[in-house]
HTML snippet that shows the backbone in 3Dmol.js (N, CA, C, O; Angstrom):
<script src="https://3Dmol.org/build/3Dmol-min.js"></script>
<div id="view" style="width:600px;height:400px;position:relative"></div>
<script>
const pdb = `
ATOM      1  N   MET A   1     108.523 131.026 107.360  1.00  0.00           N
ATOM      2  CA  MET A   1     109.432 129.969 107.758  1.00  0.00           C
ATOM      3  C   MET A   1     110.477 129.783 106.674  1.00  0.00           C
ATOM      4  O   MET A   1     110.169 129.760 105.483  1.00  0.00           O
ATOM      5  N   GLY A   2     111.695 129.653 107.106  1.00  0.00           N
ATOM      6  CA  GLY A   2     112.788 129.477 106.171  1.00  0.00           C
ATOM      7  C   GLY A   2     113.051 128.015 105.871  1.00  0.00           C
ATOM      8  O   GLY A   2     112.413 127.111 106.410  1.00  0.00           O
ATOM      9  N   ILE A   3     114.012 127.824 104.994  1.00  0.00           N
ATOM     10  CA  ILE A   3     114.379 126.470 104.587  1.00  0.00           C
ATOM     11  C   ILE A   3     114.931 125.681 105.774  1.00  0.00           C
ATOM     12  O   ILE A   3     114.709 124.475 105.883  1.00  0.00           O
ATOM     13  N   GLU A   4     115.645 126.364 106.653  1.00  0.00           N
ATOM     14  CA  GLU A   4     116.223 125.677 107.801  1.00  0.00           C
ATOM     15  C   GLU A   4     115.144 125.062 108.692  1.00  0.00           C
ATOM     16  O   GLU A   4     115.330 123.979 109.249  1.00  0.00           O
ATOM     17  N   MET A   5     114.017 125.762 108.821  1.00  0.00           N
ATOM     18  CA  MET A   5     112.930 125.250 109.652  1.00  0.00           C
ATOM     19  C   MET A   5     112.316 123.991 109.036  1.00  0.00           C
ATOM     20  O   MET A   5     112.008 123.036 109.750  1.00  0.00           O
ATOM     21  N   TYR A   6     112.140 123.991 107.717  1.00  0.00           N
ATOM     22  CA  TYR A   6     111.606 122.803 107.047  1.00  0.00           C
ATOM     23  C   TYR A   6     112.569 121.619 107.162  1.00  0.00           C
ATOM     24  O   TYR A   6     112.145 120.483 107.370  1.00  0.00           O
ATOM     25  N   LEU A   7     113.847 121.893 107.026  1.00  0.00           N
ATOM     26  CA  LEU A   7     114.827 120.817 107.182  1.00  0.00           C
ATOM     27  C   LEU A   7     114.864 120.300 108.622  1.00  0.00           C
ATOM     28  O   LEU A   7     115.077 119.110 108.851  1.00  0.00           O
ATOM     29  N   ALA A   8     114.660 121.190 109.583  1.00  0.00           N
ATOM     30  CA  ALA A   8     114.597 120.752 110.979  1.00  0.00           C
ATOM     31  C   ALA A   8     113.388 119.847 111.201  1.00  0.00           C
ATOM     32  O   ALA A   8     113.486 118.840 111.903  1.00  0.00           O
ATOM     33  N   PHE A   9     112.247 120.201 110.605  1.00  0.00           N
ATOM     34  CA  PHE A   9     111.069 119.338 110.699  1.00  0.00           C
ATOM     35  C   PHE A   9     111.327 117.988 110.042  1.00  0.00           C
ATOM     36  O   PHE A   9     110.900 116.954 110.555  1.00  0.00           O
ATOM     37  N   ALA A  10     112.023 117.996 108.913  1.00  0.00           N
ATOM     38  CA  ALA A  10     112.327 116.739 108.224  1.00  0.00           C
ATOM     39  C   ALA A  10     113.206 115.842 109.087  1.00  0.00           C
ATOM     40  O   ALA A  10     112.981 114.634 109.159  1.00  0.00           O
ATOM     41  N   VAL A  11     114.196 116.423 109.735  1.00  0.00           N
ATOM     42  CA  VAL A  11     115.075 115.639 110.613  1.00  0.00           C
ATOM     43  C   VAL A  11     114.295 115.106 111.815  1.00  0.00           C
ATOM     44  O   VAL A  11     114.503 113.969 112.239  1.00  0.00           O
ATOM     45  N   VAL A  12     113.401 115.925 112.358  1.00  0.00           N
ATOM     46  CA  VAL A  12     112.572 115.466 113.480  1.00  0.00           C
ATOM     47  C   VAL A  12     111.697 114.294 113.041  1.00  0.00           C
ATOM     48  O   VAL A  12     111.558 113.317 113.778  1.00  0.00           O
ATOM     49  N   PHE A  13     111.105 114.382 111.845  1.00  0.00           N
ATOM     50  CA  PHE A  13     110.286 113.276 111.333  1.00  0.00           C
ATOM     51  C   PHE A  13     111.117 112.018 111.142  1.00  0.00           C
ATOM     52  O   PHE A  13     110.669 110.918 111.467  1.00  0.00           O
ATOM     53  N   LEU A  14     112.318 112.177 110.617  1.00  0.00           N
ATOM     54  CA  LEU A  14     113.172 111.008 110.413  1.00  0.00           C
ATOM     55  C   LEU A  14     113.514 110.324 111.736  1.00  0.00           C
ATOM     56  O   LEU A  14     113.426 109.101 111.847  1.00  0.00           O
ATOM     57  N   PHE A  15     113.900 111.108 112.730  1.00  0.00           N
ATOM     58  CA  PHE A  15     114.259 110.520 114.020  1.00  0.00           C
ATOM     59  C   PHE A  15     113.037 109.990 114.771  1.00  0.00           C
ATOM     60  O   PHE A  15     113.137 108.985 115.475  1.00  0.00           O
ATOM     61  N   LEU A  16     111.897 110.648 114.631  1.00  0.00           N
ATOM     62  CA  LEU A  16     110.678 110.152 115.264  1.00  0.00           C
ATOM     63  C   LEU A  16     110.259 108.806 114.660  1.00  0.00           C
ATOM     64  O   LEU A  16     109.860 107.893 115.383  1.00  0.00           O
ATOM     65  N   GLY A  17     110.351 108.693 113.340  1.00  0.00           N
ATOM     66  CA  GLY A  17     110.054 107.419 112.695  1.00  0.00           C
ATOM     67  C   GLY A  17     111.032 106.334 113.094  1.00  0.00           C
ATOM     68  O   GLY A  17     110.634 105.192 113.322  1.00  0.00           O
ATOM     69  N   LEU A  18     112.316 106.680 113.180  1.00  0.00           N
ATOM     70  CA  LEU A  18     113.321 105.712 113.612  1.00  0.00           C
ATOM     71  C   LEU A  18     113.071 105.266 115.048  1.00  0.00           C
ATOM     72  O   LEU A  18     113.234 104.089 115.371  1.00  0.00           O
ATOM     73  N   TYR A  19     112.678 106.191 115.901  1.00  0.00           N
ATOM     74  CA  TYR A  19     112.346 105.852 117.289  1.00  0.00           C
ATOM     75  C   TYR A  19     111.168 104.879 117.338  1.00  0.00           C
ATOM     76  O   TYR A  19     111.184 103.915 118.103  1.00  0.00           O
ATOM     77  N   CYS A  20     110.147 105.138 116.519  1.00  0.00           N
ATOM     78  CA  CYS A  20     108.984 104.230 116.487  1.00  0.00           C
ATOM     79  C   CYS A  20     109.384 102.836 116.031  1.00  0.00           C
ATOM     80  O   CYS A  20     108.900 101.844 116.576  1.00  0.00           O
ATOM     81  N   ILE A  21     110.243 102.750 115.057  1.00  0.00           N
ATOM     82  CA  ILE A  21     110.647 101.445 114.535  1.00  0.00           C
ATOM     83  C   ILE A  21     111.475 100.683 115.563  1.00  0.00           C
ATOM     84  O   ILE A  21     111.287  99.480 115.744  1.00  0.00           O
ATOM     85  N   LEU A  22     112.384 101.375 116.232  1.00  0.00           N
ATOM     86  CA  LEU A  22     113.301 100.689 117.138  1.00  0.00           C
ATOM     87  C   LEU A  22     112.698 100.346 118.493  1.00  0.00           C
ATOM     88  O   LEU A  22     113.119  99.373 119.119  1.00  0.00           O
ATOM     89  N   THR A  23     111.729 101.114 118.958  1.00  0.00           N
ATOM     90  CA  THR A  23     111.230 100.891 120.313  1.00  0.00           C
ATOM     91  C   THR A  23     109.893 100.173 120.385  1.00  0.00           C
ATOM     92  O   THR A  23     109.572  99.597 121.425  1.00  0.00           O
ATOM     93  N   LYS A  24     109.120 100.186 119.342  1.00  0.00           N
ATOM     94  CA  LYS A  24     107.789  99.587 119.401  1.00  0.00           C
ATOM     95  C   LYS A  24     107.840  98.143 118.937  1.00  0.00           C
ATOM     96  O   LYS A  24     108.559  97.808 117.996  1.00  0.00           O
ATOM     97  N   LYS A  25     107.077  97.297 119.599  1.00  0.00           N
ATOM     98  CA  LYS A  25     107.058  95.882 119.247  1.00  0.00           C
ATOM     99  C   LYS A  25     105.865  95.520 118.378  1.00  0.00           C
ATOM    100  O   LYS A  25     105.783  94.394 117.889  1.00  0.00           O
ATOM    101  N   SER A  26     104.948  96.441 118.179  1.00  0.00           N
ATOM    102  CA  SER A  26     103.769  96.180 117.371  1.00  0.00           C
ATOM    103  C   SER A  26     104.090  96.384 115.888  1.00  0.00           C
ATOM    104  O   SER A  26     104.817  97.306 115.518  1.00  0.00           O
ATOM    105  N   ILE A  27     103.545  95.523 115.063  1.00  0.00           N
ATOM    106  CA  ILE A  27     103.769  95.630 113.617  1.00  0.00           C
ATOM    107  C   ILE A  27     103.143  96.909 113.079  1.00  0.00           C
ATOM    108  O   ILE A  27     103.730  97.574 112.225  1.00  0.00           O
ATOM    109  N   ILE A  28     101.965  97.258 113.568  1.00  0.00           N
ATOM    110  CA  ILE A  28     101.273  98.448 113.079  1.00  0.00           C
ATOM    111  C   ILE A  28     102.028  99.714 113.478  1.00  0.00           C
ATOM    112  O   ILE A  28     102.148 100.634 112.670  1.00  0.00           O
ATOM    113  N   LYS A  29     102.533  99.777 114.695  1.00  0.00           N
ATOM    114  CA  LYS A  29     103.284 100.959 115.131  1.00  0.00           C
ATOM    115  C   LYS A  29     104.588 101.098 114.352  1.00  0.00           C
ATOM    116  O   LYS A  29     105.026 102.214 114.070  1.00  0.00           O
ATOM    117  N   SER A  30     105.202  99.990 114.008  1.00  0.00           N
ATOM    118  CA  SER A  30     106.410 100.052 113.188  1.00  0.00           C
ATOM    119  C   SER A  30     106.087 100.507 111.770  1.00  0.00           C
ATOM    120  O   SER A  30     106.872 101.231 111.159  1.00  0.00           O
ATOM    121  N   ALA A  31     104.938 100.088 111.241  1.00  0.00           N
ATOM    122  CA  ALA A  31     104.515 100.545 109.914  1.00  0.00           C
ATOM    123  C   ALA A  31     104.263 102.047 109.920  1.00  0.00           C
ATOM    124  O   ALA A  31     104.588 102.736 108.953  1.00  0.00           O
ATOM    125  N   ILE A  32     103.692 102.554 110.997  1.00  0.00           N
ATOM    126  CA  ILE A  32     103.489 103.995 111.127  1.00  0.00           C
ATOM    127  C   ILE A  32     104.835 104.711 111.209  1.00  0.00           C
ATOM    128  O   ILE A  32     104.998 105.787 110.633  1.00  0.00           O
ATOM    129  N   GLY A  33     105.797 104.127 111.916  1.00  0.00           N
ATOM    130  CA  GLY A  33     107.139 104.710 111.993  1.00  0.00           C
ATOM    131  C   GLY A  33     107.814 104.777 110.636  1.00  0.00           C
ATOM    132  O   GLY A  33     108.473 105.766 110.317  1.00  0.00           O
ATOM    133  N   ILE A  34     107.654 103.727 109.833  1.00  0.00           N
ATOM    134  CA  ILE A  34     108.218 103.735 108.479  1.00  0.00           C
ATOM    135  C   ILE A  34     107.582 104.839 107.656  1.00  0.00           C
ATOM    136  O   ILE A  34     108.268 105.543 106.916  1.00  0.00           O
ATOM    137  N   SER A  35     106.273 104.991 107.783  1.00  0.00           N
ATOM    138  CA  SER A  35     105.573 106.034 107.040  1.00  0.00           C
ATOM    139  C   SER A  35     106.033 107.428 107.470  1.00  0.00           C
ATOM    140  O   SER A  35     106.185 108.314 106.630  1.00  0.00           O
ATOM    141  N   ILE A  36     106.252 107.624 108.758  1.00  0.00           N
ATOM    142  CA  ILE A  36     106.740 108.919 109.244  1.00  0.00           C
ATOM    143  C   ILE A  36     108.135 109.201 108.695  1.00  0.00           C
ATOM    144  O   ILE A  36     108.434 110.333 108.316  1.00  0.00           O
ATOM    145  N   MET A  37     108.985 108.185 108.650  1.00  0.00           N
ATOM    146  CA  MET A  37     110.332 108.376 108.102  1.00  0.00           C
ATOM    147  C   MET A  37     110.279 108.757 106.628  1.00  0.00           C
ATOM    148  O   MET A  37     111.039 109.615 106.178  1.00  0.00           O
ATOM    149  N   VAL A  38     109.392 108.127 105.882  1.00  0.00           N
ATOM    150  CA  VAL A  38     109.269 108.450 104.455  1.00  0.00           C
ATOM    151  C   VAL A  38     108.775 109.883 104.277  1.00  0.00           C
ATOM    152  O   VAL A  38     109.219 110.584 103.367  1.00  0.00           O
ATOM    153  N   LYS A  39     107.869 110.318 105.130  1.00  0.00           N
ATOM    154  CA  LYS A  39     107.383 111.701 105.052  1.00  0.00           C
ATOM    155  C   LYS A  39     108.507 112.697 105.348  1.00  0.00           C
ATOM    156  O   LYS A  39     108.584 113.749 104.714  1.00  0.00           O
ATOM    157  N   GLY A  40     109.369 112.371 106.297  1.00  0.00           N
ATOM    158  CA  GLY A  40     110.505 113.244 106.584  1.00  0.00           C
ATOM    159  C   GLY A  40     111.472 113.321 105.419  1.00  0.00           C
ATOM    160  O   GLY A  40     111.970 114.397 105.087  1.00  0.00           O
ATOM    161  N   GLY A  41     111.738 112.179 104.797  1.00  0.00           N
ATOM    162  CA  GLY A  41     112.595 112.177 103.613  1.00  0.00           C
ATOM    163  C   GLY A  41     111.973 112.940 102.461  1.00  0.00           C
ATOM    164  O   GLY A  41     112.672 113.639 101.727  1.00  0.00           O
ATOM    165  N   SER A  42     110.663 112.812 102.296  1.00  0.00           N
ATOM    166  CA  SER A  42     109.968 113.542 101.236  1.00  0.00           C
ATOM    167  C   SER A  42     110.040 115.042 101.467  1.00  0.00           C
ATOM    168  O   SER A  42     110.238 115.817 100.532  1.00  0.00           O
ATOM    169  N   LEU A  43     109.876 115.445 102.725  1.00  0.00           N
ATOM    170  CA  LEU A  43     109.940 116.870 103.039  1.00  0.00           C
ATOM    171  C   LEU A  43     111.324 117.438 102.758  1.00  0.00           C
ATOM    172  O   LEU A  43     111.442 118.527 102.194  1.00  0.00           O
ATOM    173  N   SER A  44     112.361 116.725 103.138  1.00  0.00           N
ATOM    174  CA  SER A  44     113.714 117.226 102.877  1.00  0.00           C
ATOM    175  C   SER A  44     114.015 117.238 101.385  1.00  0.00           C
ATOM    176  O   SER A  44     114.696 118.137 100.894  1.00  0.00           O
ATOM    177  N   PHE A  45     113.511 116.245 100.666  1.00  0.00           N
ATOM    178  CA  PHE A  45     113.711 116.203  99.216  1.00  0.00           C
ATOM    179  C   PHE A  45     112.968 117.344  98.540  1.00  0.00           C
ATOM    180  O   PHE A  45     113.464 117.927  97.576  1.00  0.00           O
ATOM    181  N   LEU A  46     111.774 117.668  99.043  1.00  0.00           N
ATOM    182  CA  LEU A  46     110.979 118.750  98.480  1.00  0.00           C
ATOM    183  C   LEU A  46     111.627 120.108  98.724  1.00  0.00           C
ATOM    184  O   LEU A  46     111.604 120.977  97.852  1.00  0.00           O
ATOM    185  N   VAL A  47     112.202 120.287  99.905  1.00  0.00           N
ATOM    186  CA  VAL A  47     112.855 121.556 100.231  1.00  0.00           C
ATOM    187  C   VAL A  47     114.108 121.752  99.387  1.00  0.00           C
ATOM    188  O   VAL A  47     114.408 122.870  98.968  1.00  0.00           O
ATOM    189  N   ALA A  48     114.840 120.668  99.136  1.00  0.00           N
ATOM    190  CA  ALA A  48     116.113 120.775  98.426  1.00  0.00           C
ATOM    191  C   ALA A  48     115.947 120.983  96.928  1.00  0.00           C
ATOM    192  O   ALA A  48     116.818 121.582  96.296  1.00  0.00           O
ATOM    193  N   GLY A  49     114.855 120.505  96.346  1.00  0.00           N
ATOM    194  CA  GLY A  49     114.721 120.532  94.896  1.00  0.00           C
ATOM    195  C   GLY A  49     113.669 121.505  94.411  1.00  0.00           C
ATOM    196  O   GLY A  49     113.028 122.208  95.192  1.00  0.00           O
ATOM    197  N   GLY A  50     113.511 121.523  93.099  1.00  0.00           N
ATOM    198  CA  GLY A  50     112.538 122.399  92.476  1.00  0.00           C
ATOM    199  C   GLY A  50     111.334 121.625  91.980  1.00  0.00           C
ATOM    200  O   GLY A  50     110.742 120.828  92.708  1.00  0.00           O
ATOM    201  N   ALA A  51     110.979 121.878  90.711  1.00  0.00           N
ATOM    202  CA  ALA A  51     109.799 121.235  90.128  1.00  0.00           C
ATOM    203  C   ALA A  51     110.001 119.731  89.960  1.00  0.00           C
ATOM    204  O   ALA A  51     109.056 118.958  90.116  1.00  0.00           O
ATOM    205  N   THR A  52     111.213 119.316  89.647  1.00  0.00           N
ATOM    206  CA  THR A  52     111.490 117.883  89.501  1.00  0.00           C
ATOM    207  C   THR A  52     111.317 117.167  90.833  1.00  0.00           C
ATOM    208  O   THR A  52     110.848 116.029  90.872  1.00  0.00           O
ATOM    209  N   ALA A  53     111.686 117.814  91.901  1.00  0.00           N
ATOM    210  CA  ALA A  53     111.531 117.212  93.226  1.00  0.00           C
ATOM    211  C   ALA A  53     110.062 117.059  93.586  1.00  0.00           C
ATOM    212  O   ALA A  53     109.693 116.109  94.275  1.00  0.00           O
ATOM    213  N   GLN A  54     109.217 117.978  93.132  1.00  0.00           N
ATOM    214  CA  GLN A  54     107.790 117.863  93.419  1.00  0.00           C
ATOM    215  C   GLN A  54     107.190 116.631  92.759  1.00  0.00           C
ATOM    216  O   GLN A  54     106.359 115.945  93.354  1.00  0.00           O
ATOM    217  N   VAL A  55     107.604 116.352  91.541  1.00  0.00           N
ATOM    218  CA  VAL A  55     107.128 115.154  90.853  1.00  0.00           C
ATOM    219  C   VAL A  55     107.630 113.909  91.568  1.00  0.00           C
ATOM    220  O   VAL A  55     106.887 112.941  91.729  1.00  0.00           O
ATOM    221  N   ALA A  56     108.875 113.930  91.991  1.00  0.00           N
ATOM    222  CA  ALA A  56     109.445 112.786  92.705  1.00  0.00           C
ATOM    223  C   ALA A  56     108.744 112.571  94.043  1.00  0.00           C
ATOM    224  O   ALA A  56     108.557 111.427  94.459  1.00  0.00           O
ATOM    225  N   VAL A  57     108.357 113.635  94.718  1.00  0.00           N
ATOM    226  CA  VAL A  57     107.669 113.504  96.003  1.00  0.00           C
ATOM    227  C   VAL A  57     106.297 112.867  95.811  1.00  0.00           C
ATOM    228  O   VAL A  57     105.873 112.061  96.639  1.00  0.00           O
ATOM    229  N   VAL A  58     105.603 113.213  94.745  1.00  0.00           N
ATOM    230  CA  VAL A  58     104.319 112.566  94.458  1.00  0.00           C
ATOM    231  C   VAL A  58     104.526 111.074  94.245  1.00  0.00           C
ATOM    232  O   VAL A  58     103.738 110.263  94.732  1.00  0.00           O
ATOM    233  N   LEU A  59     105.570 110.709  93.529  1.00  0.00           N
ATOM    234  CA  LEU A  59     105.885 109.296  93.323  1.00  0.00           C
ATOM    235  C   LEU A  59     106.234 108.615  94.651  1.00  0.00           C
ATOM    236  O   LEU A  59     105.823 107.479  94.888  1.00  0.00           O
ATOM    237  N   ILE A  60     106.978 109.292  95.504  1.00  0.00           N
ATOM    238  CA  ILE A  60     107.337 108.737  96.812  1.00  0.00           C
ATOM    239  C   ILE A  60     106.088 108.523  97.665  1.00  0.00           C
ATOM    240  O   ILE A  60     105.993 107.523  98.376  1.00  0.00           O
ATOM    241  N   ILE A  61     105.134 109.448  97.601  1.00  0.00           N
ATOM    242  CA  ILE A  61     103.901 109.302  98.373  1.00  0.00           C
ATOM    243  C   ILE A  61     103.103 108.097  97.897  1.00  0.00           C
ATOM    244  O   ILE A  61     102.538 107.369  98.713  1.00  0.00           O
ATOM    245  N   VAL A  62     103.052 107.879  96.587  1.00  0.00           N
ATOM    246  CA  VAL A  62     102.346 106.709  96.049  1.00  0.00           C
ATOM    247  C   VAL A  62     103.031 105.423  96.501  1.00  0.00           C
ATOM    248  O   VAL A  62     102.363 104.475  96.914  1.00  0.00           O
ATOM    249  N   ILE A  63     104.351 105.388  96.425  1.00  0.00           N
ATOM    250  CA  ILE A  63     105.091 104.199  96.862  1.00  0.00           C
ATOM    251  C   ILE A  63     104.899 103.975  98.361  1.00  0.00           C
ATOM    252  O   ILE A  63     104.780 102.833  98.803  1.00  0.00           O
ATOM    253  N   ASP A  64     104.867 105.050  99.144  1.00  0.00           N
ATOM    254  CA  ASP A  64     104.640 104.930 100.584  1.00  0.00           C
ATOM    255  C   ASP A  64     103.257 104.354 100.875  1.00  0.00           C
ATOM    256  O   ASP A  64     103.105 103.545 101.790  1.00  0.00           O
ATOM    257  N   ALA A  65     102.259 104.758 100.112  1.00  0.00           N
ATOM    258  CA  ALA A  65     100.916 104.204 100.307  1.00  0.00           C
ATOM    259  C   ALA A  65     100.886 102.714  99.994  1.00  0.00           C
ATOM    260  O   ALA A  65     100.210 101.948 100.682  1.00  0.00           O
ATOM    261  N   ILE A  66     101.610 102.299  98.964  1.00  0.00           N
ATOM    262  CA  ILE A  66     101.676 100.876  98.617  1.00  0.00           C
ATOM    263  C   ILE A  66     102.373 100.090  99.727  1.00  0.00           C
ATOM    264  O   ILE A  66     101.914  99.016 100.115  1.00  0.00           O
ATOM    265  N   ILE A  67     103.476 100.624 100.230  1.00  0.00           N
ATOM    266  CA  ILE A  67     104.202  99.950 101.316  1.00  0.00           C
ATOM    267  C   ILE A  67     103.327  99.838 102.562  1.00  0.00           C
ATOM    268  O   ILE A  67     103.310  98.797 103.219  1.00  0.00           O
ATOM    269  N   ALA A  68     102.604 100.905 102.888  1.00  0.00           N
ATOM    270  CA  ALA A  68     101.726 100.863 104.063  1.00  0.00           C
ATOM    271  C   ALA A  68     100.622  99.828 103.884  1.00  0.00           C
ATOM    272  O   ALA A  68     100.278  99.121 104.831  1.00  0.00           O
ATOM    273  N   ALA A  69     100.068  99.735 102.683  1.00  0.00           N
ATOM    274  CA  ALA A  69      99.014  98.743 102.440  1.00  0.00           C
ATOM    275  C   ALA A  69      99.549  97.323 102.584  1.00  0.00           C
ATOM    276  O   ALA A  69      98.879  96.463 103.156  1.00  0.00           O
ATOM    277  N   VAL A  70     100.743  97.073 102.073  1.00  0.00           N
ATOM    278  CA  VAL A  70     101.335  95.733 102.186  1.00  0.00           C
ATOM    279  C   VAL A  70     101.644  95.400 103.646  1.00  0.00           C
ATOM    280  O   VAL A  70     101.359  94.291 104.099  1.00  0.00           O
ATOM    281  N   LEU A  71     102.220  96.343 104.383  1.00  0.00           N
ATOM    282  CA  LEU A  71     102.541  96.084 105.790  1.00  0.00           C
ATOM    283  C   LEU A  71     101.285  95.861 106.631  1.00  0.00           C
ATOM    284  O   LEU A  71     101.268  94.995 107.506  1.00  0.00           O
ATOM    285  N   LEU A  72     100.246  96.635 106.370  1.00  0.00           N
ATOM    286  CA  LEU A  72      99.023  96.459 107.143  1.00  0.00           C
ATOM    287  C   LEU A  72      98.298  95.171 106.779  1.00  0.00           C
ATOM    288  O   LEU A  72      97.691  94.542 107.645  1.00  0.00           O
ATOM    289  N   SER A  73      98.349  94.768 105.514  1.00  0.00           N
ATOM    290  CA  SER A  73      97.749  93.476 105.158  1.00  0.00           C
ATOM    291  C   SER A  73      98.542  92.326 105.784  1.00  0.00           C
ATOM    292  O   SER A  73      97.967  91.310 106.175  1.00  0.00           O
ATOM    293  N   MET A  74      99.856  92.491 105.877  1.00  0.00           N
ATOM    294  CA  MET A  74     100.667  91.490 106.563  1.00  0.00           C
ATOM    295  C   MET A  74     100.292  91.428 108.044  1.00  0.00           C
ATOM    296  O   MET A  74     100.233  90.343 108.622  1.00  0.00           O
ATOM    297  N   ALA A  75     100.041  92.578 108.656  1.00  0.00           N
ATOM    298  CA  ALA A  75      99.642  92.605 110.063  1.00  0.00           C
ATOM    299  C   ALA A  75      98.294  91.915 110.262  1.00  0.00           C
ATOM    300  O   ALA A  75      98.100  91.213 111.254  1.00  0.00           O
ATOM    301  N   VAL A  76      97.374  92.107 109.339  1.00  0.00           N
ATOM    302  CA  VAL A  76      96.072  91.439 109.441  1.00  0.00           C
ATOM    303  C   VAL A  76      96.239  89.929 109.352  1.00  0.00           C
ATOM    304  O   VAL A  76      95.608  89.191 110.109  1.00  0.00           O
ATOM    305  N   ASN A  77      97.080  89.463 108.438  1.00  0.00           N
ATOM    306  CA  ASN A  77      97.306  88.022 108.307  1.00  0.00           C
ATOM    307  C   ASN A  77      98.001  87.442 109.538  1.00  0.00           C
ATOM    308  O   ASN A  77      97.662  86.340 109.969  1.00  0.00           O
ATOM    309  N   VAL A  78      98.955  88.156 110.105  1.00  0.00           N
ATOM    310  CA  VAL A  78      99.619  87.684 111.324  1.00  0.00           C
ATOM    311  C   VAL A  78      98.602  87.602 112.460  1.00  0.00           C
ATOM    312  O   VAL A  78      98.618  86.647 113.236  1.00  0.00           O
ATOM    313  N   TYR A  79      97.725  88.589 112.560  1.00  0.00           N
ATOM    314  CA  TYR A  79      96.719  88.569 113.618  1.00  0.00           C
ATOM    315  C   TYR A  79      95.734  87.415 113.434  1.00  0.00           C
ATOM    316  O   TYR A  79      95.304  86.803 114.412  1.00  0.00           O
ATOM    317  N   LYS A  80      95.378  87.116 112.185  1.00  0.00           N
ATOM    318  CA  LYS A  80      94.466  85.993 111.930  1.00  0.00           C
ATOM    319  C   LYS A  80      95.081  84.665 112.357  1.00  0.00           C
ATOM    320  O   LYS A  80      94.380  83.790 112.865  1.00  0.00           O
ATOM    321  N   HIS A  81      96.381  84.513 112.156  1.00  0.00           N
ATOM    322  CA  HIS A  81      97.034  83.239 112.462  1.00  0.00           C
ATOM    323  C   HIS A  81      97.463  83.109 113.921  1.00  0.00           C
ATOM    324  O   HIS A  81      97.473  82.003 114.462  1.00  0.00           O
ATOM    325  N   THR A  82      97.815  84.213 114.560  1.00  0.00           N
ATOM    326  CA  THR A  82      98.359  84.123 115.918  1.00  0.00           C
ATOM    327  C   THR A  82      97.508  84.810 116.975  1.00  0.00           C
ATOM    328  O   THR A  82      97.609  84.470 118.154  1.00  0.00           O
ATOM    329  N   GLY A  83      96.680  85.760 116.590  1.00  0.00           N
ATOM    330  CA  GLY A  83      95.896  86.508 117.564  1.00  0.00           C
ATOM    331  C   GLY A  83      96.662  87.633 118.227  1.00  0.00           C
ATOM    332  O   GLY A  83      96.154  88.259 119.158  1.00  0.00           O
ATOM    333  N   ARG A  84      97.883  87.905 117.767  1.00  0.00           N
ATOM    334  CA  ARG A  84      98.721  88.972 118.321  1.00  0.00           C
ATOM    335  C   ARG A  84      99.280  89.815 117.185  1.00  0.00           C
ATOM    336  O   ARG A  84      99.289  89.396 116.027  1.00  0.00           O
ATOM    337  N   LEU A  85      99.749  91.014 117.537  1.00  0.00           N
ATOM    338  CA  LEU A  85     100.302  91.924 116.533  1.00  0.00           C
ATOM    339  C   LEU A  85     101.731  92.335 116.849  1.00  0.00           C
ATOM    340  O   LEU A  85     102.116  93.466 116.550  1.00  0.00           O
ATOM    341  N   ASP A  86     102.518  91.470 117.433  1.00  0.00           N
ATOM    342  CA  ASP A  86     103.903  91.821 117.713  1.00  0.00           C
ATOM    343  C   ASP A  86     104.838  90.978 116.848  1.00  0.00           C
ATOM    344  O   ASP A  86     104.422  90.023 116.191  1.00  0.00           O
ATOM    345  N   PHE A  87     106.110  91.364 116.871  1.00  0.00           N
ATOM    346  CA  PHE A  87     107.079  90.682 116.018  1.00  0.00           C
ATOM    347  C   PHE A  87     107.402  89.278 116.506  1.00  0.00           C
ATOM    348  O   PHE A  87     107.852  88.441 115.724  1.00  0.00           O
ATOM    349  N   GLU A  88     107.181  89.011 117.783  1.00  0.00           N
ATOM    350  CA  GLU A  88     107.391  87.652 118.293  1.00  0.00           C
ATOM    351  C   GLU A  88     106.416  86.680 117.637  1.00  0.00           C
ATOM    352  O   GLU A  88     106.776  85.540 117.344  1.00  0.00           O
ATOM    353  N   ALA A  89     105.189  87.128 117.407  1.00  0.00           N
ATOM    354  CA  ALA A  89     104.207  86.282 116.717  1.00  0.00           C
ATOM    355  C   ALA A  89     104.646  86.021 115.285  1.00  0.00           C
ATOM    356  O   ALA A  89     104.430  84.936 114.747  1.00  0.00           O
ATOM    357  N   LEU A  90     105.259  87.017 114.679  1.00  0.00           N
ATOM    358  CA  LEU A  90     105.752  86.848 113.311  1.00  0.00           C
ATOM    359  C   LEU A  90     106.915  85.865 113.272  1.00  0.00           C
ATOM    360  O   LEU A  90     107.047  85.096 112.320  1.00  0.00           O
ATOM    361  N   LYS A  91     107.758  85.887 114.298  1.00  0.00           N
ATOM    362  CA  LYS A  91     108.865  84.930 114.366  1.00  0.00           C
ATOM    363  C   LYS A  91     108.350  83.505 114.529  1.00  0.00           C
ATOM    364  O   LYS A  91     108.932  82.566 113.986  1.00  0.00           O
ATOM    365  N   ARG A  92     107.259  83.342 115.277  1.00  0.00           N
ATOM    366  CA  ARG A  92     106.691  82.005 115.449  1.00  0.00           C
ATOM    367  C   ARG A  92     106.127  81.470 114.132  1.00  0.00           C
ATOM    368  O   ARG A  92     106.148  80.262 113.899  1.00  0.00           O
ATOM    369  N   LEU A  93     105.630  82.346 113.278  1.00  0.00           N
ATOM    370  CA  LEU A  93     105.115  81.895 111.984  1.00  0.00           C
ATOM    371  C   LEU A  93     106.239  81.396 111.085  1.00  0.00           C
ATOM    372  O   LEU A  93     106.035  80.489 110.278  1.00  0.00           O
ATOM    373  N   TRP A  94     107.425  81.985 111.224  1.00  0.00           N
ATOM    374  CA  TRP A  94     108.550  81.577 110.382  1.00  0.00           C
ATOM    375  C   TRP A  94     109.146  80.246 110.826  1.00  0.00           C
ATOM    376  O   TRP A  94     109.878  79.611 110.067  1.00  0.00           O
ATOM    377  N   GLY A  95     108.846  79.834 112.011  1.00  0.00           N
ATOM    378  CA  GLY A  95     109.340  78.534 112.470  1.00  0.00           C
ATOM    379  C   GLY A  95     110.397  78.722 113.463  1.00  0.00           C
ATOM    380  O   GLY A  95     110.945  77.745 113.974  1.00  0.00           O
TER     381      GLY A  95
END
`;
const viewer = $3Dmol.createViewer("view");
viewer.addModel(pdb, "pdb");
viewer.setStyle({}, {cartoon: {color: "spectrum"}});
viewer.zoomTo();
viewer.render();
</script>
């Protein structure tokens, strides 16, 4: 597989994550979409760079895991307070 194929996969991941964020109303599905977008960006960054990019991708993966943990803990708290996992429930919590 050439570089073009990896970049095509990265673009597909980016658009798939964007689709998940824009069309899904569930907090968990949107968190998964964000994670997919980060993976696509990491893949394109890895293809474009050398050894420095590999170190940066490891850092991006760690940051992505932290973001996913925060978003999922937020989803658990929203579910505890409202009994639902959609963004409308989150809007009701804000007032």
